[in-house]
DRENTIZA-982128 format. One record per atom (N, C-alpha, C, O): residue in one letter; y, z, x. Coordinates in pm, whole numbers, plus 50000, padded with zeros to 5 digits. Each point is the difference from the previous one (the first is absolute). Layout:
BEGIN
aYZX...
END
This chain:
BEGIN
m504482185078356m501325009350040m500285000750100m501004995650056s498135010249983s500005009250144s500494990050104s501085001750055t498434991549962t499774991450163t501984994450005t500734999150099s499674997449715s501305000350012s501415012950035s501115000650052l498285004549904l500515014450006l500235010250152l500805008650039i498034984850009i499825002450142i501174992950091i500705006050081d499364982249894d500884987550040d501304999650001d500794998350092l499435004549736l501495007149987l500645012250106l501075000650060d497815008149933d500535014650075d500455002150116d500935007650025r497994981250114r500394993150061r501694995850019r501035002150065a498434991349835a501484984150038a501325015249942a500905001550083h499135003449856h501285012149895h499585013550067h499594998350115l500405008749861l499485009549989l499785008950094l498885003150039v502365002450009v500295010750108v499195013350033v500505009649942h498944992050097h499035017349959h501195011650083h501014999150070p498375008649887p501335014750080p498605005450093p498794999249973v501755004950114v499285007750080v498734990350066v498945006150014a501074979050029a499134996150040a500484989050126a501214997850009s497874995550084s499944989850056s499954985149923s499044992749977y501495006750012y500674984249932y498964990950033y499194996349916r500804998550237r499084991550039r498605004449931r499634995049894t499575015750186t499285003949915t499105001049901t498774999649996h502585002649876h500084997849859h499694984950003h498794997550009e501694996349987e499724983550066e498464996949991e499464992049924q500105013850146q498524996250068q499075004249889q498904994849977l501725016549945l499045007949952l499915002049870l499005004249942g502344991849993g499714993449903g500245014149927g499695010450057v501054989649779v499995014449928v498645000149922v499234991849949r500885023250069r498785004449840r500335005949880r499945011949972v500554975049931v500545005849843v499565009349946v498774999749999i501825012349933i498965010049889i500604992149906i500984993250029a498485006949851a500024994349932a499605010349872a500694997249902s498655010750080s500745011949918s499345011650046s499745001750119a499935007749780a500035016150068a499485009749840a500414994549898s499095013750086s499855008049935s499405012550060s499014999950073g501735011749887g500025019150007g499294996050196g500744993550074a498075010749970a500745000750204a499204983450055a499554999650115t500384989749808t499584988850026t500524986150023t500934999649920v499064994350112v501104990150013v498884987950040v499095002950077t500994984449871t499464989150065t500834983450025t500914992849959d498165007950121d500924985550080d500144987349914d499875000849878s500324991050164s499644989749936s498754987450002s499904990149929t499255014750177t498524998149990t499255008649912t498785001549996g501855002349953g498935010949920g499705014050074g499465009949948h500854989150141h499385013650076h500465015149961h501205001850016q498275006449949q500405010549937q500455013350175q499444999650109l501745010249846l499965007050145l500375017349917l500435001649886v499245008750213v500695013149944v501194997550104v500214997650119d500445004449759d501625003350127d500815009250042d501125003749963g497925000750146g500145014550087g501845000049972g500405008949925f500484983050125f500995001550004f501075000349914f501165003750018a498244991649879a501264998149855a500944993750032a501105005550003g498784982350028g500944989650031g500234999450154g499464993350089l502165022449913l500384998650127l500785012949981l501215002550002w497395007149971w500495018649969w500335000949870w500005010949943c500384975549983c500704999849865c499275004449864c500525007049913v498214987950084v499715001049840v499705009250003v498785001649992n501595003550014n499145009049918n499515009849917n499165008850018a501624987649876a499024999349834a499514988250009a500374993449903g498844999850180g498944989549985g499974992249925g500035006949898y499924978150052y500164991749988y499995001149857y499495010349954g501054979449951g499604995649876g499995008749875g499255000949904h502315007450148h500035011849899h500984990449830h501144995450004e498395004549933e500354993749912e501185006549868e500274996349886s500295016750219s501005002849932s501305001750080s501005006449969i498764986250142i500754996750106i500564988149985i501084994950029v497715001449907v500944978449968v500435008149892v501224998649984e498435006949961e500954996349817e501285012950064e500845003249915a499255001550180a501435009049969a500964988950076a501195000249969a498204986450165a500794991050009a500284992449967a501024994650044a498134999049835a500724994149896a500485005349879a500554991149935k499455016550024k501175004849934k501125001250021k500774993949926q499665012450158q501094998350086q500404989450022q501194998149975l497874988850088l500434987650002l500834996849890l501204997649998r497965002749912r500804992549858r501135010449926r500934994049947t499105018050045t501335009750014t501354994150028t500894994449936l498775011150245l500984996550060l499464998350154l499685008850080p500324977449934p499824999350172p500445002850139p499185005450075y501954991849967y500505010350024y502005007650005y500814991250030a499545016549955a501255006249968a499935005050196a499045003150072t502254995749952t501085002550111t499735016050062t499425005149904g500625000150149g500565010950010g501365003350023g500535010349960y500074979850111y501684998450062y500705002149858y499364997249899f501865007450092f501384997349909f499415013049904f500364999349883g498845011750152g499965005449928g498885003649890g499685008649918l499844976250148l499214999749855l498165001550086l499875000450122g499005000249786g499135005649984g499314997249899g500544992849916s498005012050060s498754999449934s499085010949968s499585008550079e500124990449792e499335015849962e498484997250105e499805008650086p499404982249906p498805005650112p500555002250141p499075005250062a501734993949999a500645002250150a500815012149988a499775006950099i501164999549816i500105014449913i498915011250042i500105009450078e498534985149823e499425007749983e499075004150092e499595011650004l499904976250101l498945002150120l501025004750095l499375004850093a502004996249931a500745011150051a499425011350013a499335006650079a501424994049753a499355017749933a498955001150028a499915006750103e498964989549851e499035000850062e499015004250143e499115008250024l501354984950025l500045003850169l500745012350038l499395009450051a501324990849936a501205010250068a499095014849963a499725009950067k500014986149792k499035016049957k498695005050049k499325010349991r500624977350065r498234998450131r500025005150130r499185005950070a502584988449950a499895002450120a500335011950059a500515009249935p499264991650179p499755015750075p501875002450011p500984993350032g498765018249929g501165012450058g501224986349884g499794991849910d501885015250200d501454990749876d499604985150106d500664998850103l498194990049862l500244994150044l500514986549865l499244991249959n502025010650001n499975001349823n500544982450000n499674990949923h500745009150130h500604983550016h499334987450064h499954998650122v499434990249768v499664987850094v500784986149939v500314996549886y499894996250275y500114990249990y499194986850003y499375001250105f500374990349857f498694992949966f499974992450104f500765004750085t498764986249948t499884989450111t498884989149978t499265004349911l500324984050131l499064990450016l498915004250054l499044993549959g500655015950127g498715004750105g500515009350079g501035006649982g498054993950127g500155011850077g500784999650124g500305010050064s500094975049974s500504993650108s501895004649959s500825007250056d499194984049820d501085006750010d500225016549862d500865002149915a498455002450107a500515016449972a500165006850068a500635010449978v498454983750216v500905004750062v500964998050053v500765009250029d499504977350003d501534996750012d500815005749984d500885002750082s499025002149759s501205001949914s499995015350074s501105005550002t497765001750059t500325015250026t500784995950104t500765009050036i499374979150037i500775004850122i501984996849995i501005004650055r498654984549837r501575002649922r500755009649958r501115003950036f497875000749849f500375014249987f500665011550087f501005006749977i498134993550130i499695015650106i501364995050059i500925008250000r499454972350079r501265003450068r500885003749886r501065004950037y498764993949802y501325002549932y500495011349986y501135004649989y497385001150012y500185019050015y500505005450087y500755009549979w498964986150146w500485009350141w502074996349989w500915007950026n499184975949922n501245000449968n500905004349980n501135001750046m497975001649832m500865010249867m500105009750052m501035005749964r498235001250127r500255013250017r500525006050145r499965010650063g500764970949954g500925004050164g499195004450145g500465007150090k498264986649905k499175000350089k499764984650044k498995001850068a501164989549937a500124988550061a498774997550091a499014992750012a501825020750059a498844995750193a498774999849935a499304991850060k500065013249844k498405004049961k499784985449961k500234995649888d499264996750221d499434984549964d498944996650092d499554988850019q500065023050041q498714990950006q498195010849955q499805011750033f499514981949910f499034994349936f498605002650058f499794992650097i499165016049872i499055007650061i498394994349925i499755004649889s499224985450175s498925006249907s498805000250101s500115005250111l498344987049829l498985007350107l499454985349984l499864991649911e499905009850230e499104992450057e498974995049877e500225006949900q498654982450076q499154998449954q500544997449848q499454993149915g501925015350071g500214994849819g500794982749955g500144989950068y500075012049845y499934986049910y501665015749873y500185010649938h500554972750133h500994999549843h500604991849974h501235000050010g498074990449950g500164989149913g501054986350172g500595002150106s498974984949802s500684984750143s500855000949957s500644989750023s500035018549906s501514994050034s500984998550089s500145009750075t500664980649945t500334997450090t500815014350093t499895000750123i500875009649800i500085008550074i498825011250006i499945006250107g499024997749781g498895012549978g499234996050114g499695008250086a499884976249921a499114994850116a499875009850105a498945004450046g502845000050004g500035007150134g499225015350021g499505005950095l500704996949762l499565013949981l498484998549942l499275007850062t500154986049857t498194993450076t499654997450162t500334989850061a498985020549989a499744997050178a498264994349946a498965006549995l501374976549963l498184999150053l501104986850045l501084997749947p498204994050178p499834995750111p500914979449886p501004992850004a497895008149934a500134988949901a501074997149953a500474988850018f500125020149914f501665003649959f501394997350035f501024999349932h498684998950231h500394999750087h500524990050116h501094998450055a497654995549959a499644991650123a501044983849918a499784996149886g501074998650191g500824992449952g501145001449913g500884992249966f498835022550002f501235000749862f501485006750091f501055001449939s498875001150162s501395008950070s500175014449947s501015007050005v497494996749929v500195019249970v499175003650097v499144995250073p501495016449899p500235012149936p501504998350069p500154996750118y501395007349755y500545005850076y500635000950098y499714989050047a501145016750045a500305010650087a500135019849876a499675011850014w500724982949925w500155015649925w498875002449923w500055008449910q498504982850124q499135006049938q499034999350107q499814991850090h499325024649860h499965007550088h498225002350008h499564994149901k499455011250166k498905002549950k499565013150120k500375001850115i498625006149789i499125011350078i498864996049958i499834990349926p499005019650134p498094992449984p499975002949852p500895005149931s498034990950037s499165001949898s499295016550023s500085006850102h499484995449817h499415013049946h498674993050039h499575006550095n499734985349882n498834992450041n499405011250047n500175002950119v498835007449780v498995008450021v498724994750170v499825003650116y499714987149792y498764993350092y500424997750161y499415003350102r501834989949877r500114996550182r501585010750020r500814993550067n499665018149900n501005006950029n499825004250205n499245005350081p501384991449913p499955012150201p499495014049946p498995005250047v501745000749856v500135014150057v498495001749967v499555009150070g499564985849854g498835000649871g500485000349871g501074998049942s497615005850028s499655001249830s500415007849942s500264998549880d500015015950205d500595011649925d501054997749913d500984993250031p498815014149827p501514990449895p501335012750080p501164996249982a498765012150066a501195008250018a500664993950127a501224999750012a497924995650083a500544990450136a500064990049941a500944995150062v498744995349843v500924989049974v500905004249915v500904991950019i499515016049891i501435000549977i500815005450082i501114996250038a498275013149989a501265002350176a500964991050092a501074998550059a497274995649894a500784989350105a500824984649991a500614993350083s498905004249710s501314995750009s501335000549964s500884991449997v499105027249959v500905010649973v501324996350152v501154996149983a498245006450137a500224995950099a500764986250039a501184999450034q498044991049956q500654984850024q500674998449907q500344988150001l500095017149914l501114996349842l501125005350062l500984992650012r499095022450043r500765007250077r500994992750180r501085000250059q497804995849947q499844994250163q501244981049962q501064996150048k498264999649878k500474988249942k501645000749969k500794990750015v499555023849932v501415001949894v500555003250178v501024996450060a498235008749967a501215006950142a500214987650133a500415002150115e499294988949842e499724984450085e500764991249963e500414991250075l500065010549737l500954992249956l501825008450013l501124996249967g498385015450091g501565007649983g499805010249927g500865008749996g498084992449938g500035014849878g500284995549900g500344988649968p499475023649956p499934998049774p500924995049985p499744991049920e502095008650125e500544992649960e500904980750016e501014993649971r497545005650100r499594983750088r499004990549851r500144988749955v498835023550007v498814999449923v499814998049878v499395010049960a500874978749907a500064998249900a498945004549897a500245006949901a498504987950137a498835002349952a498965000250107a500074997950121f498915005349798f498164997450036f499384996649932f500505003649893y497884986650070y499454993549935y498875002350033y499554999950114a499795002949768a498214999850031a499544998749878a500635002749898e498434993850108e498664997749908e498875013449941e499365007750072p500654992149832p499065017749983p498814992150104p499715004750110i499764984649844i499194996750054i500244986750057i500244992349908q499815000950223q500044988850087q499434991649888q499095005149935g501204985850040g499004988749932g499734987550108g498905002650049s501554986350006s500224992450023s499585002250121s498984993950033g501565014050050g499805010350150g498545001549948g499404998050106g499775003949813g498465001750053g499345008349852g498845003249972v501844997649987v500025013149870v499495016450086v499035007449981l502404993750136l499625008350026l500655012149962l501185000649967v497845011350038v500165009049886v500915012550126v499935000150123p500845008749788p500645012550148p499575011449901p499495000749888p500965007850206p498415014449961p500945007449878p501204997950014t498575007349912t500645009849881t500865009250089t499835006650102g501254990449807g501515007150079g501004995750090g500985005950043w498334975049989w500904994750113w501214995849888w501105005749995m498514984649927m501695000049910m500585008250000m501084998250055k498735012449903k500445016449976k500644999150103k501114994749996a498435009650107a500505004650099a501574992650078a501005005750045m498644978749946m500944992750007m501204997649912m500974993050028r498875012449886r500745001049920r501065010250011r501184999049964d498105012950103d500815005850013d501035003050088d501065006350002v498034985050089v500915000350193v501164988449931v501085000350060c498864988549812c500824991949975c501765012049922c501234999349998r497975007249967r500515011349891r501465004850068r501194997449980e498035011350113e500535006050113e501234992050098e500985006150043l498694975849991l501004998650061l500914990549905l500604989950035d499365014749861d500854989849915d499814988950008d501014993250014i497404997949982i499844986449988i499404999949920i499535010849963l500134976449964l500244997949869l498124994150000l499474992650084f500045012249824f498264996050056f499824993349847f500275003349885v499144985950181v499194987849901v498595002749975v499335000950103a500035000649783a498585000150012a499404985549908a499915000549878d499764988350192d499134986449986d499025002449890d499045006550040e500924990349831e499215004449963e499384988749901e499385002549897v500984981450165v499744987249931v498764997349969v499614996049890i499405007350258i498255002749965i499585013549987i498815002849983t502145006550025t499175011149937t500735009249861t499955012049974g500754975849951g500585011849836g498694992549912g499694988550029f499885015949906f499524999449853f498395000349995f499034992449997g501155014950004g498415005850062g499294995150103g498834996649984r501625002750101r499104986650164r499555011150029r498774999850005t501805012450024t499655012050036t498885013749938t499185007650052g501484989549779g499365012649910g501354996849941g500084988549956p501025019150033p501025003749915p500724987149967p499744989150051l501115013049866l500884983150049l501394999550085l500824990850005f499205025550080f500814993550139f499485010850098f500225011949976a499134984550126a499405007550054a500995012650079a499655011450030c501604982549989c500825010850073c500125017849914c500495010950033s498634982749823s499845013149905s498855008750065s499835011949977e499334979450117e498865010450091e500145009350072e499535011250023d501754977050035d500125004750135d501015012850012d500295003750114d500315003949763d501455005150005d500834998449982d500715008949953v499854976550078v501224996950052v500804993049912v499384992449926v501845008050061v501484994849949v500574994750044v501055005350036p498704978750003p500644995850100p501674994849948p500094996149884d500925004050184d501114988449976d500314989449903d500844999249909f497914990250152f499754988349909f498455001049993f499295008750049l500374980849882l498514995949984l500034986249953l500734995749911t498484998250151t500034984749980t498674995949938t499055002450075v500584991549792v498754992849988v500164989449967v501154995750004a497834996349951a499904990349899a498464995649998a499305010150006k500044979849988k498384996150044k499885009349823k500214996549884g499385015250177g499115007649798g501345003949928g500095010749940l500724982150066l500635008449912l500134984749864l500565001249891t499054991550139t499724986649933t498274995949996t499384991849932s500225017450170s498304991350043s500084987649991s499384992749924g501775003350191g500104984750000g499794991649929g499604989050038y500635013949839y499974990649882y501234989649954y499864989449938v501695018150122v501104996050011v500575004950139v499375008150067p502054985849981p500545002250145p500855014149915p500664999649897m498945015150213m501595011349932m499065007650146m498885000350051g502565005349965g500095009450147g500665009249902g500364997749884a499745014450198a501445012749968a500535005750058a499175007750049v502204995650007v500105013150100v500755015249899v501175000549961f497935008950021f500075015950000f500975003050090f499684998950118m501535005049851m500985004750052m499875016649957m499615003349888s500865009050240s500295012549886s501175002149977s500884994250063e499355013849850e501255007549987e501244995350041e500824992549948h499105016750212h500674998750035h500264992250129h500595005050096v498854980049900v500154991550037v500854989449916v500854993250056y498845005549785y500544993649954y501395007249919y500854992949947q499205021750052q501095001950007q501224998450071q501144998449956t498245002450210t501054989750098t500664990949942t501105001949948l498284987150056l499804987549959l500954997949957l500924993450049a498975015449787a500944995949897a501285004950016a500864994149935d499545015750140d500685009250015d501054992350123d501225001050010g498064993450054g500314993850108g501434983749962g501134997850043a497964995349864a500304991249960a501365005049851a501024993649975g498665015249976g500744998349960g500114988449841g499204997349910s501605000450108s500484989949888s499474983050026s499774990549926s500205011550202s499304992150099s498604991949966s499115008549991a500464980549990a498454995550033a500025003350132a500715002050099v498054997749853v498465005550094v499864984850039v499654992649908g500575001650216g499494985949972g499234995750082g500144994250108h498345011349787h498724996450024h499094996549875h499535009149931g500314982150050g499224989749863g499024989150018g500194990150069y498755012549864y499544983249958y499594998949918y499505008349925t500674975250064t499834991949843t498705010449925t500115005849892y498934994350181y499215001449872y499825020650015y499475006349908s500914998950185s499875014250025s500035003949784s500684993449920a498825013150059a499795008949883a499464992149919a500495001649888h498194985350117h499854990249955h498775002249859h498775000750013p502105000049838p499255002849882p499174999249977p499645006949905v499114981650176v498544995449981v498975011250058v499065007049963s501974989550186s499355010650092s499925014349960s499035007549994a501914994049986a500045017449945a499194998649871a498915004250037a500994993349863a498684998449881a498815002850061a499225009349979v500694978650127v498555002550036v499715010850091v498875001950045g501925003949978g500735010650165g499055018049876g499115008450010l501974987349894l499435015049851l498694994049913l499775002849882e499664990950180e498945001049913e498864999550098e498845002049964v501504995350158v499375002550111v499475014549978v498915003649955l502115003550089l499965017950019l499365001349893l499005006950019r501214987349805r499475009649923r498424994250011r499215002849910l500484991450174l498454999350005l499465006950138l498795001050021y501995002850053y500175005650135y499365016549962y499025004650059e501885004349816e499565006749969e499255005949894e499995011649961g499464979250003g498964994649859g498874998350053g499084995849930g500685007950243g498605000050023g499624995150148g498985003450060l502174986849995l499654992550087l500255005950099l499364996350098l501615014549924l500165013550087l498945001050024l499484992050078e499795018449865e498955009049950e498394991450113e499335004350093n500664980149813n498804995350016n500414994950140n498934999950061g502344994750046g500154997650081g499965012650136g500134997750121r499615018449799r499995012650114r498314998949972r499495010050050k499594982149892k498985006850027k499264987050048k498965001550063a501504986149912a499754986850094a500125003250168a499244996850091g502015010749910g499825003150119g499595010150074g499715001550119a500345005749774a498175011650085a499354992550052a499845001450122r499554988249812r498644995249996r499804984250114r499074994350057l502785003749923l500064992350134l499895005950120l498984999150068m502165007849971m499155005550099m499075012750045m500255006550102e498954995749837e498595005050065e499444985649984e499574998350114g500134988949811g499574990450072g500234994750158g499314997250098l501795003249871l500874997250180l499385008350081l499264995250085n500845014249908n499795014450083n498084991850039n499334997850101s500565000949782s497655000950041s500204990750133s499475000950111l501764987349823l499414988750156l500575004450199l499904993850106k500775021849847k500625008950164k498204994050098k500234990850079n499055011349919n498874994750084n499794991150012n499204998850093h501184987849840h499964985750092h500875000750080h501125004950008p497804985950091p500414997550168p501654995950017p500925002750077l498874989049802l502324998149994l500895002949982l501154996250024v498155015249907v500565008149911v500945010250112v499255006650072g502144995649951g500355009350061g501415012149919g500745007750060d499214990649848d500505005349904d500084996849839d500434989449956v499225018349987v500895000049836v500835013649997v499765011450040r501744980349870r500595006249967r500534993749836r499894988949947g500805026250001g500794990749875g499935016849924g499365009950033r501774987149832r500415010149883r499634990349920r500044988650048g499685012549860g499474997249843g499354983450001g498824998250029m502154989549934m499604985749971m500794996250169m500554989149986l499545013150076l500674994750157l499745005950061l500465011450007a498124980550119a499415002450110a499544990150061a499924988649956a499635016650189a499724988650071a499275003750121a500525007550082i497944986249939i499755003850106i500284986150133i500174987950015e499705024450049e500664998550142e498524988650108e498865004549992l501304984350081l498604999450043l500435000950108l501165003050028v497594993550083v500035008150190v498454996649975v499114999749915v501324997150269v498164993350053v500065009550114v499364996150097d501385017949919d499585009150057d500605011749906d501175001849967k497435007249991k500675012349867k500465008050120k501075005649975e498544996550132e500555012550069e501325001550022e500815008749967k499314972850146k501225001250085k501064996349882k501175003450017k498374988149836k500905000349903k500684980350027k501034994749957t497824999550131t500404984650030t500774995349886t499945003349881p500844987650184p500404995149795p498664983650057p499444994050092f500845007449738f499444985849996f499984986650055f500544993849909p499234999350164p500174987450089p500944987249895p499594995449893a501805000850178a500934994749888a499084989650056a500084996649882a499014993550186a499024989650042a499584998849835a500004990549923a499715021350065a499124997549844a500764999849894a499535007049911q501614987150059q500664999349908q499815007849877q499744994349894p500365016250112p500105005849847p500695001649929p499465006149908s501624991850072s500764990249891s499314986749916s500024997449879r499344995150237r499974992549897r498695000150001r499724995349890r498915007950188r498484999649990r499445013549916r498954999849935i501845010850076i499755008749917i500284995649819i499315003049903f501334993050100f501335000349870f498724986549930f499185002249911d500944988850139d498654984249973d498775004349967d499264993849924r500395018950139r498805004550016r499835010349862r499174997449913a501645013550081a500585002349836a499484993549874a499085003749927w501564987850066w501124985549969w498194997849908w499615001349884n499814995150238n498704988749971n499125012249936n499014996149938n501205018950069n499055010649965n500374999249848n499125000149914g502064999150061g500425006249866g501055006749978g500365001349883l500465005250232l500645008350008l502095000750072l500644999350105v499495001949789v501404996150109v500665018050079v500305010849950i499674984650169i500765009650064i501424999250067i500864996149922r499635007150219r501364996750023r498825000750170r499265009550026a500914978550058a499445001750097a501305002350109a500624989450002f499825017250060f500945003850122f499184996250128f498835002750029a502384988350055a499844993850144a499005011050078a498984996550060d501635021449928d499555007350123d498685007749912d499635011650018g499954981349913g498405002849936g499825008049888g498855003049967v502435002349950v499805007649902v499884995649915v500664989949973l498245016749921l500034995149868l500715005949885l499635011349969g501304983349963g501005008449884g498694993049850g499214991549958y501515020850026y498995002749845y501825008049905y500835008350039a499034982949826a500945004349915a500124992949848a500744993149929p497545016150075p499244993549798p501085003949912p500725009650028p499474981549835p500545004049888p499525015349939p498855004449998l501995000249969l499055012949891l499874999049968l500245007949909c499064980950058c499204998549846c498054996650046c498954998549937c501415001550186c498654997950042c498875012249922c500275012049997t498414981649941t499035010649986t499054997550136t499904990850081d499415023149900d499005001550101d499174990450022d499774995850114s499654999349776s499744984050124s500654987650104s499664993450098d501475008349813d501054990350106d500215008850123d500174995050111i499835016149872i500465009550150i498174998250112i499864998850122d499135001849772d498504998450126d500654986150052d500224998950121a500084990649791a499974987050007a500814998550128a499554992250085i501525014049937i500794998650082i499405001950146i499944991150085i499575023449929i499305007250076i498474990750014i499714994050103q499845006249833q498334991450063q500774986050110q499584996950112r501614996749814r500464986150036r500425003250104r499534994350099t501195012849914t500235008850166t498984996750083t499834990350073k499245023349895k499174999750116k498924986750020k499624997950115l499814991349757l499974985450101l500994999350040l499965011150052t501054985349974t501414991550031t499805008850177t500454993950097l498915019049923l500205003150122l499004996150058l500104993150101d498395011549834d498934993250051d500324982550044d500044994950112q500035002949841q500384984250016q500774997650163q499614994450102t501645012749863t501125001350121t499095004550136t500204993950105l499005014949891l499345012250090l498874982350074l499534999450114e500364991849804e499104992950110e500484989650050e499494993950095d501805002149830d501644992450094d498785001350206d499405009750046p500764977550007p499865001050128p500955004050054p499755002350118d501495000149850d500945006250100d500305014049951d500645008050068v498674995949759v500275016050039v498745004750050v499985012350008r498974982350027r498555006250095r500875003050148r500135010650062a500284978749960a500754998450199a500985013849990a499845008950084a501104992349819a500895010449975a499265012250050a500325006150101l498304998049791l499375013349932l499574998250167l500815005850071a498264988749993a499385000450131a500615003450074a499595000850116
END
């Protein structure tokens, strides 16, 4: 069966963000089952999932109450459109419960299918907002280098990772970047005040280059840059950037697709940063990855501007599966589980994870350890003092991922030698300890590679 599946996969299934030819050669690894923080492949090999699928299975695998919530809703009402003034009970309840818990006046929730279309929706809403305010010239968008805001046609231009641009003719002329706060490799050094001041100055400079605040529509930022390498800004960075945007009348969008729902500790990372954005996007942990769903939170002034501007006309933005009742029913149950102990367990497990990863700082290949809660990274180098990056020839994204897999651990191995961690919040002490032990084993094995040894010399 396994061989047959591998052949069928080669012949028919197009994988996301993959070298198609390389994947054809190597074949697929089939995940067969999962429970808690453990996944099992089709050969029976068990692994601790140190990445929660794709930063998303925050609650962990195998919660029967989530399965039952979905099944019950499927039996009762498997679909209801949000068009024509219609709706369903779980979608209405989920919107209300989320608004109740969201920072500040983020009282209005628009449901999407995931993170990419949530970001895409903000772009449309922002365009509409400024047009309704009679400021159509505010049509320039700014995001951060090393940021990730999805891979939709337009959102990929806000993303600032080469793989999402190459061959796709993005970013567009109205999409701009300022440097990341990357504390480990920031030209101004690692002093928090200096890093914040540099980012503030860079945002102001970019706004001036674009013709001033009357041309700039919005600024996008993740509380922690996930796919860019788990880059954690200094405390106060988000608030400082938010304050500049408010001063300049630029909409501030917090992308919490990765950081939302307990990943950094609380339901929303923005609450830790004392920030209330104009828009906030979520997905992934919203349903713990059990079914697709994302959402856009709108602040009160944004919603009222859209509503007043449209008047009796429709705001022409919608998806067939927006506010899907089954996804909403799952979201409600997942929220109950978060608040019934998973958030608390995640905070404890996150402290243990960070302590364990920090214990690896003295390893010859470890240049930096960073993170917050259950979102962390190790950055590998071959010269700690010079911060010399891990050699690309060592193929860390393939070689280290494979080695960790063989050692019973799933992590995110980035091409630049960063190892990403985002375990489920349900992790036990033994799960976290296994992540650390298997990481150390993987690093020790990598240290013995001849090309790595040569780079160290």
